[in-house]
C-alpha positions, 0 to 999 in steps of 0.5 A, spaced: 500 500 500 505 504 501 508 503 494 502 505 491 501 511 495 508 513 493 507 513 486 500 516 486 504 522 490 509 522 485 504 522 479 500 528 483 507 532 483 508 531 476 501 533 474 502 540 477 510 541 474 508 541 467 505 539 461 511 534 458 509 529 464 502 529 463 502 523 459 506 519 465 502 522 470 495 519 467 499 512 467 502 513 474 495 515 476 492 509 473 497 504 476 496 507 483 489 506 482 490 499 480 495 498 486 490 501 491 484 497 488 489 491 489 490 493 496 483 494 498 481 487 495 487 484 500 484 488 506 477 486 504 479 479 503 483 478 510 477 482 514 471 479 510 473 473 507 473 467 512 473 462 507 481 460 508 480 460 515 474 456 515 478 451 510 484 451 515 480 449 521 476 444 517 482 441 514 485 441 522 478 438 524 478 432 519 486 431 520 485 431 528 479 426 527 481 421 522 488 421 523 489 421 531 483 418 533 483 413 527 477 408 528 476 408 535 469 411 535 467 406 530 470 400 534 467 403 541 460 403 537 461 396 534 463 394 541 457 397 544 453 393 538 456 386 540 454 387 547 447 389 546 446 383 541 450 379 547 445 382 552 439 381 548 440 374 545 443 371 552 443 375 558 436 377 557 433 370 556 437 367 562 435 373 566 427 372 564 428 364 565 431 365 572 426 370 574 420 366 572 422 360 575 424 364 582 417 368 581 413 361 580 416 359 587 415 365 590 408 365 588 407 358 590 410 360 597 405 366 597 399 362 595 401 358 601 402 363 606 395 366 603 391 360 604 394 359 611 392 366 613 385 365 611 385 359 615 387 363 621 382 368 620 377 363 619 379 360 626 379 366 629 372 368 626 370 361 629 373 362 635 370 369 636 363 367 634 364 361 639 366 366 644 361 371 643 355 365 643 358 363 649 358 370 652 351 371 650 349 364 653 352 366 659 349 373 659 342 370 658 343 365 663 346 370 668 339 374 666 335 368 668 338 367 674 338 374 676 330 374 674 329 368 679 333 371 684 329 377 684 323 373 684 325 369 690 328 375 693 321 377 697 320 370 699 327 369 702 326 376 705 320 374 708 324 368 711 329 372 713 324 376 717 321 371 720 327 367 722 329 374 725 323 375 728 323 368 731 330 369 734 328 376 737 322 372 740 327 367 743 332 372 745 327 376 749 324 370 752 332 368 754 333 375 757 326 375 760 328 368 764 335 371 765 332 377 768 328 373 773 334 369 775 337 375 776 332 378 780 332 371 784 339 372 786 338 379 787 333 378 792 337 374 796 
């Protein structure tokens, strides 16, 4: 750019100096303009044209990915695929069979436990029913006994009152005799 600017400056001085240099001046200005345009193109391509940078980065990425890593990712994917196939074809059926056989045993034991619980519940219900029936029968019997006691109560009360009355009369007679005896002894 400095070369083109110097030639343009020289051309401008020549144009002001005289008429004989006028032909050279027009050629100098044309070449200076050409140089300025070329410099502007370079500046524009460096500032605005990113293709060379992008191409360099792309080539670096491809080189890094293909040369340094090789087919590592492909091998990893193939290993994963083989592992998935192995799991699908062998491990999963073994696990399913083991699970089904274990679950059958567990289901049988669970059913047996469930049956035992039902039997225990029935026994408990029967025991409670018998207890409740016995309790109800006992309560009825006690109620009947209470009613009989209440019916007999006036008769027994009358008997007790009669015995009490007889005992009182005997005691009165006894005390009366004792008073007579005491009166005999006291008169002496």
